N, C-alpha and C positions, 0 to 999 in steps of 0.2 A: 430132494436134497441138493441137486445140482443148482436149482434156483437160488437156494440160500447161499451157496458158495459164490455164485456170480453176484448176488446182492451184496455180500461181503466185499467182493473185489471192487464193486462200484463205490462202496463206502470208503475203502482204502484209497482208491484213486482220487476221489473228490476231496477227502480230507487232506490228502497230500497237496492238492491244489490250494486248498484253504491255508495250509501251513506255508505254502510258497508265498502267497499274498501277505500273510502275517510277517513272514521273514523280510519281505521287501519293504513293508511298512516300517519295521524296526530298523532296517538298514538305512532308511531315509529319515530317521527321526530328527536329524540335524540338517536336512536339505532345505535350502531356502525355497519357499513357495511350493513345497511338495504337498500333494493331496493324497490322503490315504485311500487304500482300496478296501473293499468289503465283499466277501463271498457270501452268496445266498444259495441254499440248496432247495431242490424240489424233487418229489418222488417221480419215478418214471412210470411207464405204462404198466398197468396191472393186468394180470391174466384173469379172465372171467371163468369161475368154476360153475356158477349157476346164476341165472338171472333173477331179477326181482319179480314178485307177483303181487297183484293188488288184493285188497281184502274182499272176501265174498261171503255174503250171508253172515253167519255167526262166526266165521273164521277171519282172523286178522291177516294182514299182508305179510309177505316174506321178503326180507332184504336180499339183495344180490350178494354173492360171495366172490370175493376177488383176492388174489394173492399178488402183492407188489413184487416187482422185479429189480428193486434197488433204488439208488439215489442218483440224481444228476445235478449239474450245475444250472441254477436258474439265472444267475447273473453275477458279474463281478463289477460292483459299482465303484465309481470314483466319488468320493465324499468331497464335494466342493464347499466345505464349510470354512469359515474365517479362521485363519491362524493368527496367533499372537504376533504383535509387532515388536521388533527389537531395534532400538536406536543404534545407529552406527556412526553417526556424525559425518558420514561421507556425503558430499554435496549431491552426487549423482545417483545415490541409492534411493529407490522409490518403493513405497508400499501402498497397496490398495486397501482401504478400509471400506468394505462393502463389495457389491458385485462388480464383475468386469475383469478384463484381461488386458495386459499390455500387448502391443502388436510388434512383431519382429519380422524381418525379411532377410533372405539370403540372396536377394536379387531376382528370384524367380517365383518363390512360394511365400505365403504368409503364415506365420506361426503365432500362437497365443500363449502367454505365460503370466504367472503370478509372481515369478521371481524377478524382482526389480533391482538386481545387483548389476547396475550399468556403469560403463566407463565412458569418459570423453577422450576420443582418440586425438592424435596430434593434428589431424586435418579437420577437427571439429565434429566429427561424427559421434553420435551417441550410440554405443553398442552394448550388447550383452557380454558380460565378462567370461561366460562359459564357452561361447562358440564364435564370438565376433559378429553375430547377426545384428543388423542395424535397427534401432528403435524407430517406429513410424509415427508420424504426426503431421503437422502443418507448419510451414515456414511463414514468418512475417514478411511484410513488404518493407520498403525503406522507411516508411513512416511508423512501423511497429503494429500495423493492422493485420489481423489473422482472419482468414476466411475458413471457418471450420465446416462450411458446406461443400468445399472442394474435396478432391480425392486425397487420400493420405499419401505422403512421400517419405522416404528415409530422412531423418532428421540430421542436418549437418549445420552446426553453428558457425556463423561468419566471424571467426576469431580476429580477423583484421579490420573489422567494421569500424567506421568512425561516423560521427554525427557532425555535419557542417555547422558553422556558426549561424546564429539567427539574431537579428537586431531586435532590441526591445521595442515593443509597440505599446505596452501598457504597464502602468504601475498601480497596484492596489494599496491604498493607504488605510490606516486604522489607528486605533488608540483613543485616548481621552484627553481633551484640552481642559485644564483646571478652570472652572468658572470663576474662581476667586483670584485670578491672576491680576496683579497690580499693574495698571496701565499708566502710572504717573512717574515722572522724573522731576525730583526736586533738587534745588540747589540751596546752599547755605544762605541764610538771610544776609542782605547787604544793608549797609548804613548809608543814608542819604543826609547830607548837610547842606543847608541853604546858604552857608557862609556867614550867617548872623548868629550862630550858636544854637540854631533850631535843628533838631535831628529826628529822623524816624527810621524804622526798620521795615525793609521791603522783602517780601518772600515771593520767589519766582517758581512757578509750577508749570510743567509741560505735560499735556495729556494727549496720547495718540488718538487721533480721530479718523485716520485713514492711512492709505499706503503712502509712506514718506511724508505724512502730514500731521502736524501737531497743533494743538491749541495752547496758547500761553496765557497765563493768568498772573497778574501782579497784585498782591494785597499788602497794605501798609499797617503798621502798628504805630500809634501816635502820629497818624497822618492820613492823607487822602490821596488816592491814585486816580487820575483822570485818564480815560482811554487805555486802561491797563490790561485789556484783553484783546486777543486777535489770533491769527493762525500763521504758522510758519510752514513753508513747503521746502523739502530737501531734494537735492538732486541725487543721482544714483550713487554718488560717492559720499553721501551723508552731509554735504555742505549745504548751507542755506541758499535756496534758490530765489525765494520771494517771501514777503511778509505782508500781511493785511490785517488792520490798516497800517499805513506807513509808521514805522517806529518812531519817527521824529515827533509825532503828536502826543507821546506819552508824557505826563507830567506828574510829579509827586510833590505834595505840599505838606511839610511837617506842621503839626499843630502850633499855631501862633507864628508860623514862619511864612516865607514866600515860596512860590512854585519853582521847582527845579525840573528842567527838561532832561529826559532820559531817552536815548536812542538804543534799541536792541532789535535783533542782532544784525550783522551784515554778512556778506558771503565769505568772510574769514572764519566764521564760526562752523564748528562741526558738531552736530546734534544727532544722537545722544553721544555721551562720552566726551573726553577732551575738556577744553575750557570754554566757558560761556562769557562772551564779551558784552559790555554795556558802556555807554559814553555819558558822562556827566560833566557839564561845563567845559566841553571840548576835550576832556581827558578820558581816554579809554582804559577801562579796568577789566580785569578778568577774575572769574571765580571757578573753582573746580567743582564738578558734580560730586555730591556725597553719596547719592544712591545710584544703583545701576539702572540701566534702561529697563523698560517694561519687559517682564519675563516672556521669553519666546520659547517655542518648542521646535526643535530641530531634529531631523532625521536624515541621515545619508543613505543613499540607495545605489548599489552597484548596478550599472546597466551596461549593455553591450551594443557595439555598432555592427555593421554588416560584415566586417572582417573579424569579429570576435574580440576586438580590443575593449577593455573594460574602462568605463568612465564612471565617475562618482557624481551623482546628482544630489545636491543638498537642498532640502525643502524646509523652509522656516515658516511657522505660523505665529502671528502676533495679534493680540487682542486689541481692537481699536475702539470698541463701544460695547455696550451691553449686548451679549449674544452675537456679536459680529467680530470676525477675525479676518485679517488679511494673510495671504500666503504668497510666498515667492520662492522660486527655485533657481539655483545657479548650478553650473557644471564645472567639474575639475578645479574647484577653488577659486573660480572667477567671481567677479562682482557684478557682471552684467546679467540681469534676470533672463532666463530662457522661457519663463512663464510665470504669471502671477494671477491672482484672483481673490475671491472673498468666500468665506464660510458664513452662513447665517443659521442660527439655531433657534428652536422654539423655546417656550418657557419651561419645558421638561428636559431640555438638553438634547433633543433629537435634531438631526440635521434637516433644515428646511431646504436649503439650496446651496450649491457650490458652483461659483462662476470661475471662468478663466480656463486657460489651457488651449491647445495642447502645448507640451514642452517640445521645443525644437532647437537643434544645434547641428552644426556641420563639422564633424571630425575630419581631420586631415587624412586624405587618401581613401576615405570610406564614404559611402552614401550618406546623404543627410538623414538625420534621425528625427522622427516624429513620435512622440509618446503621448498617449491619452491617460491622464490621471483619473483614478477612481476614488472619490472621497466618501463613498456611501457608508462606510463602516466607522466613520469618525463620530464621537459624541462629545458633549460638553457637560461635565458634572464636577461637583466639588470633590476633588480627590488630590491629596498632596503628592502621591506617587503617580502623577500623570505623565504621559509621553505621547508623542506623535510617532507612529511606526509606519513602515512600508514592508510588510511581510512577504509580498509576492510581486515579482515582475517576470515577464515572459521571455526575456532574452537570455542567450547563453553563448559561450565560446565553443569552439570546436572541441569535441570530446572523442577519445579512443576507448574501445571496449577493454575493460580491465578484468571484470569477473562477471559471474551471473549466479542467479539463484532460481529455485523452482517453487512455485506456490502450490496450494492444495488442489487447484484445477489443472495442474500439469503445464501451466504457462512457464516458459523459460524466460526470465527477465534479465536482460543485460544491464550491467552497471557500468557507466562510462566515466572517464576521467574528469568530465566537467560537472559531475554530480547528478546527471540525468539518468533515468532508468527507462528502458524501452523493451517491449517484448521482442524476442528473437524467434521463438517457435512455440509450439504447444504439443504435448505428448497426447496421442490418441488413446482412447479406451474402448474396447469392443465388448459387447454383452450378447448373450445368446438366450433364446427362449428355453433351451434345454442344455445347460452347461455340462450336465453329467453325461451327455451324449458325445462330447468331444473325445477324440482318440489321442492317446499319448504317443509322442514322437520322439522322446529322449530329450536330455538336457532340460528337464522340467518344462517341456513345451507340449502344446496340444495343437491339433489340426481339426478343422471342421469335419463332420461326418453327415451322412444323410439324416441322422436323427437329432443332430445338435441344433439344426436351424442355421440360417445365414447370419453372419456377424452383423450386428447393429453398431456401427461405428459412430462415436460422438466424443464429447468432452467429459472429463471427470466431474461428478457432482450433478450431472444432468441426465434426464431420461432413466432414472433408476440406477445409474452407474455410481459406484462408490467414489469417494474423494481420495486424493493422493496425500500421503504423509511423506515429505522429503526427509532425507537423512535417516531412513529407516528401511528395513526389509521385513517381509512377512515370513515368520517361521513356519516349519512344517506343522500341519494340523494333526500329526500322529499323537495319539494319547497312549503312553506306554502302559499305564495301569490297565487300560482296556485291552491293549494288544497282548499283554501277559495273561490276562484272564482268558482271552480268546485262544491263546496258545494252549493253556491247560485243558480247556473244553475240547479243542481239536485233537490234542494228544489222546485224551480219553476216548473220543469218538473213534479215533484210529485204532486204539487198542481193542475197543468193543468189536469193531468190524473184523479185526484179525482173529478175534476169538470165535466169531461166526464161522470163519473158514476152517479153523482147527477143529471146532466142535463138529462141523459137517463132515470133515475128513474122518474123524473118529467113528461117526455114525456109519459112514460108507465102509469103514474097516470092519465094523461089527457085522454089517450086512454080508460082506464077503466071507466072513468066518462062519456064517450060518450053515454052509454046506459041509463043514468038517464033522 
């Protein structure tokens, strides 16, 4: 009977321990990153009353007879299961979805936690809000490169960091040039009179055939034009530089009339736009253009010099022949080209070649700028809504760190005032071969033990480690419905074991009373 009483005592003691664990679980139902505990029982050593015997002949064997001496604790497990994630909207709150632990340090020891309620301190350190321990990871170099193969260090963000200016060295152009672009410039018909009452109408057409070069064509109605075609070359200001053949050789003969000499144009003309001059009988006359110049595609591009000063490069593309376009670039509203060349397309509108470049100019007080244009993404198709674009260039002014964000791999990305983003640091994640073997150390933290294995440190999303959800925390994995059920079962177990003690006591009392 004494054995039964002590068995009952062991049951009471261990069920009380189980109730303690359940109570701790319920108390931490709202603790960020908390992992529930679970008590497992096992019977203790049994007293042997008689041993087992094997079967002999026609007789069967006899099993051993043992009396158990109570119950003991087999283990108190830490359930490292995933908790639900709760969005907080706080930039520095982090939650792990999957295996792994954040790493914290107090300066001498390393701790591991699933509670990602972190704060950014005034000096840039990323710390645990519960105890001020600093989050560990890797810091980026000045170019934003992170070596995750190096040892982890406390994360301290460089809040005063700035990015120096960088001059533009390349521009990527794109877009589509409308293949149906009109390359002609027509002027209103002019009337030619030979002075004897014979007249005819002359139409002048200019067609772009090269950079600042046009072909002119004169055709007559009710008359004949001799030597009525040739080329005109313009200077950089749009003024006529030369004409071939000489304009003085052009003659127009009205039907039934006599020839009239026409001279067009001279260096006083500006083509296209403005007035077009021609001379008949020593008298110079002018006519205004009715149509606009051949349609061109223009794109402005903001570029930067070595001091971070912004300049605007304007690039214009003009169709000069079938599948051939000329391009020219100017800077800051100037008229002097800083680069020019030609695009040539195949019959399907794909770019065959692009000549010209680089673009060069010398800004005041800064180093000369040399820019390589990339036209490989330009096409030529029939499309009314066509445009020449320049979506990317590699220069930028100086920028100061304004804010940061954290991605799913734990990279802390700084956002600078010049629009650039650059990595500042990366949060480390540790994994263990036996995470249940970690030892609790308070503040929802764990430490390594001899049974947990050594921490395998790496980045989130790699090597079996979970990914990080920024702006969220992991809730406690305590299941209240399960805990309340376990509480009822534990309470009944405790009651049953107390009944063993009282019943054994009554039996002992009856035994004492036998001598009366």
